[in-house]
PDB file of N, CA, C and O in Angstrom, chain B, residues numbered from 101:
ATOM      1  N   MET B 101     140.700  70.695  88.674  1.00  0.00           N
ATOM      2  CA  MET B 101     140.179  69.648  89.528  1.00  0.00           C
ATOM      3  C   MET B 101     139.346  70.199  90.611  1.00  0.00           C
ATOM      4  O   MET B 101     139.181  71.417  90.539  1.00  0.00           O
ATOM      5  N   SER B 102     138.822  69.639  91.525  1.00  0.00           N
ATOM      6  CA  SER B 102     138.120  70.039  92.936  1.00  0.00           C
ATOM      7  C   SER B 102     139.238  69.673  94.138  1.00  0.00           C
ATOM      8  O   SER B 102     139.748  68.560  94.005  1.00  0.00           O
ATOM      9  N   ASN B 103     139.494  70.125  94.802  1.00  0.00           N
ATOM     10  CA  ASN B 103     140.339  70.279  96.038  1.00  0.00           C
ATOM     11  C   ASN B 103     139.717  68.671  96.895  1.00  0.00           C
ATOM     12  O   ASN B 103     138.662  68.329  97.430  1.00  0.00           O
ATOM     13  N   LEU B 104     140.899  68.105  96.662  1.00  0.00           N
ATOM     14  CA  LEU B 104     140.675  66.349  97.374  1.00  0.00           C
ATOM     15  C   LEU B 104     141.149  66.636  98.675  1.00  0.00           C
ATOM     16  O   LEU B 104     140.379  66.131  99.493  1.00  0.00           O
ATOM     17  N   ASP B 105     142.413  67.438  99.402  1.00  0.00           N
ATOM     18  CA  ASP B 105     142.707  66.963 100.415  1.00  0.00           C
ATOM     19  C   ASP B 105     142.260  67.579 101.951  1.00  0.00           C
ATOM     20  O   ASP B 105     142.522  67.122 103.063  1.00  0.00           O
ATOM     21  N   GLY B 106     141.313  69.057 101.486  1.00  0.00           N
ATOM     22  CA  GLY B 106     140.705  69.708 102.571  1.00  0.00           C
ATOM     23  C   GLY B 106     141.598  70.936 102.827  1.00  0.00           C
ATOM     24  O   GLY B 106     141.405  71.585 103.855  1.00  0.00           O
ATOM     25  N   ASP B 107     142.795  71.384 101.754  1.00  0.00           N
ATOM     26  CA  ASP B 107     143.254  72.480 102.594  1.00  0.00           C
ATOM     27  C   ASP B 107     142.965  73.977 101.241  1.00  0.00           C
ATOM     28  O   ASP B 107     143.786  74.893 101.194  1.00  0.00           O
ATOM     29  N   ARG B 108     142.154  73.962 100.618  1.00  0.00           N
ATOM     30  CA  ARG B 108     140.785  74.684 100.102  1.00  0.00           C
ATOM     31  C   ARG B 108     141.914  75.120  99.083  1.00  0.00           C
ATOM     32  O   ARG B 108     142.033  76.330  98.894  1.00  0.00           O
ATOM     33  N   ILE B 109     142.853  74.152  98.326  1.00  0.00           N
ATOM     34  CA  ILE B 109     143.447  74.744  97.401  1.00  0.00           C
ATOM     35  C   ILE B 109     143.466  73.656  95.785  1.00  0.00           C
ATOM     36  O   ILE B 109     144.345  72.800  95.879  1.00  0.00           O
ATOM     37  N   PRO B 110     142.916  73.605  94.841  1.00  0.00           N
ATOM     38  CA  PRO B 110     142.432  72.708  94.020  1.00  0.00           C
ATOM     39  C   PRO B 110     144.061  71.940  93.711  1.00  0.00           C
ATOM     40  O   PRO B 110     145.127  72.550  93.788  1.00  0.00           O
ATOM     41  N   GLU B 111     143.891  70.349  93.322  1.00  0.00           N
ATOM     42  CA  GLU B 111     144.737  69.453  92.869  1.00  0.00           C
ATOM     43  C   GLU B 111     145.078  69.987  91.306  1.00  0.00           C
ATOM     44  O   GLU B 111     144.632  70.895  90.604  1.00  0.00           O
ATOM     45  N   LEU B 112     145.941  69.108  91.160  1.00  0.00           N
ATOM     46  CA  LEU B 112     146.146  69.283  89.153  1.00  0.00           C
ATOM     47  C   LEU B 112     146.255  68.008  88.966  1.00  0.00           C
ATOM     48  O   LEU B 112     147.103  67.401  89.621  1.00  0.00           O
ATOM     49  N   ILE B 113     145.244  67.162  87.831  1.00  0.00           N
ATOM     50  CA  ILE B 113     145.848  66.007  86.986  1.00  0.00           C
ATOM     51  C   ILE B 113     146.151  66.153  86.450  1.00  0.00           C
ATOM     52  O   ILE B 113     145.811  67.090  85.727  1.00  0.00           O
ATOM     53  N   VAL B 114     147.663  64.952  86.095  1.00  0.00           N
ATOM     54  CA  VAL B 114     148.640  65.067  85.099  1.00  0.00           C
ATOM     55  C   VAL B 114     148.448  63.839  84.295  1.00  0.00           C
ATOM     56  O   VAL B 114     148.736  62.797  84.883  1.00  0.00           O
ATOM     57  N   THR B 115     147.967  63.725  82.918  1.00  0.00           N
ATOM     58  CA  THR B 115     147.944  62.553  82.708  1.00  0.00           C
ATOM     59  C   THR B 115     149.002  61.768  81.514  1.00  0.00           C
ATOM     60  O   THR B 115     149.333  62.496  80.577  1.00  0.00           O
ATOM     61  N   ALA B 116     149.440  60.597  81.510  1.00  0.00           N
ATOM     62  CA  ALA B 116     150.270  60.146  80.465  1.00  0.00           C
ATOM     63  C   ALA B 116     149.777  58.380  80.095  1.00  0.00           C
ATOM     64  O   ALA B 116     149.728  57.221  80.506  1.00  0.00           O
ATOM     65  N   PRO B 117     149.443  59.494  78.795  1.00  0.00           N
ATOM     66  CA  PRO B 117     148.263  58.110  77.842  1.00  0.00           C
ATOM     67  C   PRO B 117     148.817  57.076  77.459  1.00  0.00           C
ATOM     68  O   PRO B 117     148.343  55.957  77.258  1.00  0.00           O
ATOM     69  N   PHE B 118     150.305  57.635  77.310  1.00  0.00           N
ATOM     70  CA  PHE B 118     150.915  56.455  76.050  1.00  0.00           C
ATOM     71  C   PHE B 118     152.155  55.636  77.311  1.00  0.00           C
ATOM     72  O   PHE B 118     152.700  54.576  77.005  1.00  0.00           O
ATOM     73  N   ASP B 119     152.396  56.230  78.485  1.00  0.00           N
ATOM     74  CA  ASP B 119     153.035  55.096  78.852  1.00  0.00           C
ATOM     75  C   ASP B 119     152.942  53.817  79.123  1.00  0.00           C
ATOM     76  O   ASP B 119     151.864  53.487  79.617  1.00  0.00           O
ATOM     77  N   THR B 120     153.612  53.099  78.984  1.00  0.00           N
ATOM     78  CA  THR B 120     153.500  51.461  78.650  1.00  0.00           C
ATOM     79  C   THR B 120     154.245  50.852  79.500  1.00  0.00           C
ATOM     80  O   THR B 120     154.421  49.648  79.318  1.00  0.00           O
ATOM     81  N   SER B 121     154.876  51.504  80.645  1.00  0.00           N
ATOM     82  CA  SER B 121     155.940  50.963  81.395  1.00  0.00           C
ATOM     83  C   SER B 121     154.793  49.922  82.159  1.00  0.00           C
ATOM     84  O   SER B 121     155.332  48.936  82.662  1.00  0.00           O
ATOM     85  N   ARG B 122     153.763  49.967  82.273  1.00  0.00           N
ATOM     86  CA  ARG B 122     153.252  48.869  83.147  1.00  0.00           C
ATOM     87  C   ARG B 122     152.281  47.873  82.118  1.00  0.00           C
ATOM     88  O   ARG B 122     151.316  47.134  82.316  1.00  0.00           O
ATOM     89  N   GLY B 123     152.969  48.217  81.088  1.00  0.00           N
ATOM     90  CA  GLY B 123     151.897  47.126  79.824  1.00  0.00           C
ATOM     91  C   GLY B 123     151.300  48.226  79.265  1.00  0.00           C
ATOM     92  O   GLY B 123     150.982  49.360  79.625  1.00  0.00           O
ATOM     93  N   PRO B 124     151.220  47.257  77.846  1.00  0.00           N
ATOM     94  CA  PRO B 124     150.423  47.394  76.158  1.00  0.00           C
ATOM     95  C   PRO B 124     149.069  48.207  77.031  1.00  0.00           C
ATOM     96  O   PRO B 124     148.761  47.641  78.080  1.00  0.00           O
ATOM     97  N   GLU B 125     148.352  49.329  76.715  1.00  0.00           N
ATOM     98  CA  GLU B 125     147.441  50.075  76.348  1.00  0.00           C
ATOM     99  C   GLU B 125     147.101  50.726  78.236  1.00  0.00           C
ATOM    100  O   GLU B 125     146.071  51.285  78.612  1.00  0.00           O
ATOM    101  N   ALA B 126     147.925  50.509  78.804  1.00  0.00           N
ATOM    102  CA  ALA B 126     148.124  51.027  80.153  1.00  0.00           C
ATOM    103  C   ALA B 126     148.780  52.389  80.777  1.00  0.00           C
ATOM    104  O   ALA B 126     149.931  52.537  81.190  1.00  0.00           O
ATOM    105  N   ALA B 127     147.613  53.432  80.721  1.00  0.00           N
ATOM    106  CA  ALA B 127     148.082  54.481  80.741  1.00  0.00           C
ATOM    107  C   ALA B 127     148.363  55.122  82.119  1.00  0.00           C
ATOM    108  O   ALA B 127     147.698  54.341  82.798  1.00  0.00           O
ATOM    109  N   ARG B 128     148.855  55.952  82.962  1.00  0.00           N
ATOM    110  CA  ARG B 128     148.821  56.465  84.037  1.00  0.00           C
ATOM    111  C   ARG B 128     148.278  57.827  84.599  1.00  0.00           C
ATOM    112  O   ARG B 128     148.620  58.684  83.785  1.00  0.00           O
ATOM    113  N   ALA B 129     147.600  58.392  85.606  1.00  0.00           N
ATOM    114  CA  ALA B 129     147.271  59.529  85.716  1.00  0.00           C
ATOM    115  C   ALA B 129     147.936  59.720  87.417  1.00  0.00           C
ATOM    116  O   ALA B 129     147.829  58.826  88.256  1.00  0.00           O
ATOM    117  N   PHE B 130     148.590  61.010  87.673  1.00  0.00           N
ATOM    118  CA  PHE B 130     149.211  61.738  88.997  1.00  0.00           C
ATOM    119  C   PHE B 130     148.380  62.736  89.122  1.00  0.00           C
ATOM    120  O   PHE B 130     148.031  63.537  88.255  1.00  0.00           O
ATOM    121  N   VAL B 131     148.053  62.669  90.273  1.00  0.00           N
ATOM    122  CA  VAL B 131     147.599  63.956  91.247  1.00  0.00           C
ATOM    123  C   VAL B 131     148.606  64.320  92.138  1.00  0.00           C
ATOM    124  O   VAL B 131     149.285  63.737  92.983  1.00  0.00           O
ATOM    125  N   ILE B 132     148.482  65.746  91.592  1.00  0.00           N
ATOM    126  CA  ILE B 132     149.667  66.299  92.615  1.00  0.00           C
ATOM    127  C   ILE B 132     148.900  67.287  93.469  1.00  0.00           C
ATOM    128  O   ILE B 132     148.161  68.070  92.872  1.00  0.00           O
ATOM    129  N   ALA B 133     148.976  67.349  94.729  1.00  0.00           N
ATOM    130  CA  ALA B 133     148.634  68.386  95.642  1.00  0.00           C
ATOM    131  C   ALA B 133     149.236  70.003  95.242  1.00  0.00           C
ATOM    132  O   ALA B 133     150.328  70.568  95.175  1.00  0.00           O
ATOM    133  N   GLY B 134     147.612  70.374  95.007  1.00  0.00           N
ATOM    134  CA  GLY B 134     147.462  71.997  95.227  1.00  0.00           C
ATOM    135  C   GLY B 134     148.735  72.679  96.306  1.00  0.00           C
ATOM    136  O   GLY B 134     149.364  73.693  96.002  1.00  0.00           O
ATOM    137  N   LYS B 135     148.880  72.159  97.166  1.00  0.00           N
ATOM    138  CA  LYS B 135     149.658  72.735  98.485  1.00  0.00           C
ATOM    139  C   LYS B 135     150.953  72.612  97.513  1.00  0.00           C
ATOM    140  O   LYS B 135     151.080  73.556  96.734  1.00  0.00           O
ATOM    141  N   SER B 136     151.659  71.874  97.461  1.00  0.00           N
ATOM    142  CA  SER B 136     152.384  70.885  96.837  1.00  0.00           C
ATOM    143  C   SER B 136     152.953  72.418  95.747  1.00  0.00           C
ATOM    144  O   SER B 136     153.766  73.199  96.242  1.00  0.00           O
ATOM    145  N   LEU B 137     152.561  72.593  94.705  1.00  0.00           N
ATOM    146  CA  LEU B 137     152.557  73.671  93.800  1.00  0.00           C
ATOM    147  C   LEU B 137     152.872  74.969  94.135  1.00  0.00           C
ATOM    148  O   LEU B 137     153.956  75.514  93.926  1.00  0.00           O
ATOM    149  N   ARG B 138     151.719  75.543  94.757  1.00  0.00           N
ATOM    150  CA  ARG B 138     151.983  76.431  95.436  1.00  0.00           C
ATOM    151  C   ARG B 138     153.149  76.802  96.381  1.00  0.00           C
ATOM    152  O   ARG B 138     153.495  77.930  96.731  1.00  0.00           O
ATOM    153  N   ALA B 139     153.667  75.635  96.709  1.00  0.00           N
ATOM    154  CA  ALA B 139     154.764  76.131  97.825  1.00  0.00           C
ATOM    155  C   ALA B 139     156.127  76.100  96.686  1.00  0.00           C
ATOM    156  O   ALA B 139     157.171  76.733  96.839  1.00  0.00           O
ATOM    157  N   GLN B 140     155.852  75.347  95.730  1.00  0.00           N
ATOM    158  CA  GLN B 140     157.360  75.337  94.511  1.00  0.00           C
ATOM    159  C   GLN B 140     157.118  76.911  94.140  1.00  0.00           C
ATOM    160  O   GLN B 140     158.011  77.650  94.553  1.00  0.00           O
ATOM    161  N   ALA B 141     156.175  77.468  93.509  1.00  0.00           N
ATOM    162  CA  ALA B 141     156.003  78.513  93.304  1.00  0.00           C
ATOM    163  C   ALA B 141     156.491  79.592  93.970  1.00  0.00           C
ATOM    164  O   ALA B 141     156.860  80.628  93.417  1.00  0.00           O
ATOM    165  N   ALA B 142     156.503  79.415  94.973  1.00  0.00           N
ATOM    166  CA  ALA B 142     157.015  80.755  96.685  1.00  0.00           C
ATOM    167  C   ALA B 142     158.039  80.527  96.903  1.00  0.00           C
ATOM    168  O   ALA B 142     158.387  80.809  98.049  1.00  0.00           O
ATOM    169  N   LYS B 143     159.234  79.823  95.856  1.00  0.00           N
ATOM    170  CA  LYS B 143     160.553  79.336  96.366  1.00  0.00           C
ATOM    171  C   LYS B 143     160.906  79.955  95.071  1.00  0.00           C
ATOM    172  O   LYS B 143     161.941  80.621  95.085  1.00  0.00           O
ATOM    173  N   LYS B 144     160.241  79.871  93.921  1.00  0.00           N
ATOM    174  CA  LYS B 144     160.888  80.817  93.022  1.00  0.00           C
ATOM    175  C   LYS B 144     160.853  82.243  92.792  1.00  0.00           C
ATOM    176  O   LYS B 144     161.556  82.744  91.914  1.00  0.00           O
TER     177      LYS B 144
END
């Protein structure tokens, strides 16, 4: 995925195609900021 927030770190899209919590045939997609992923990796 390309950089959406201007921090020059690509974002990650995670999909949940079978998530029916919002109704039948309603999937979900989550966009995770690349900067937060990098910060999580640095803590480990």
